[in-house]
N, C-alpha and C positions, 0 to 999 in steps of 0.2 A: 733455486731447484736446480736442482742437473741433469742432463739429457737418460741419465737412467732408470727416472724413476718415470716408471706409468702412470700416465694420465686418458682423463676422454675429454679430447676438447671440441671447442663447439663456437666455429665460426662467429666473429661478433661484426667482423666490419675490413674492410679493404678503403687501402690508403697511395699513392706514391710511391710507397719506396715498399712495396708488401697487402698481406694480412695481418689481424688481429684476433687469434683465439681465445676464448674463456678456456682454464682446464684446474683441475685437483691435485697439488702436491700431497701425494699420498704418505709422502715421507713430512711436511710440516702441518698438514690437514687444515690447510686451508687455501682461503680461490685464488688462484693468481692468471697475468694473462700472459700473453706469450705472440710477437712481435716479430713473424717471419718474413727478414728482409730480403729481399731480391738482388742479387748480385750487388750488394751493398759499396766494396771495397773496389766496384772494378767501376768507377765511373766516377769524377774525382772530385766534379758537383752534389755529387748528392754524397760520396764520402763525405763534404764540409757537412751539408746537410744534416747529414747524420751524426756531426764530430758535435754537431750544434747545440741539438737534442739533447741527446749526451748530457752535454756540459749547463744546459739551463735545469734538465731532470734533477744532475745533482747540486747543482745554485739552491732549487727549492723542496730538495731531499726535507722529510719535514712537518711540508703542510699539506692540511688534509684532501685539497684539490688534484695533491699529484702522486701518483705511483713512486710506488720507491723500485728501483732497480735493486733488483737478486743475482740477474747471473748475467754473462754476454759470450755464447759458449758459435764458435765460428767453426768453418764445416769444413771437413782436411780438405787441401787443395784437390780439389780434380770430384771433388763428390760434394754435395746437394743434399743439405738434410730432408725428409721427404715432402711435399708441399701437403 
C-alpha cells in the first residue's frame, strides 16, 4: 500500500511510538494496518527500538501470528503526515 491509495482508517490502538489504524487498501482490496510513528527518527533510542521491531517482523515473516510489512513511508523533511 502506498500513500497514494485512498482508505478510510479506523483507529485501533495507541502505543509508545504512536498509533495503529485499520484501513482497506482499495487497490489490493484487502484490509491493512497502518502504524503512524511520531518522530521516529528524531530520538536515537526510539530509532533503535523501531529498527529492532522491524528486524523482528522481518525474521518472523510468514508466521500466521505476525503482520507483513508492505511499505514504509517517511514524511518529507519538515512535514508530517496528518494524525
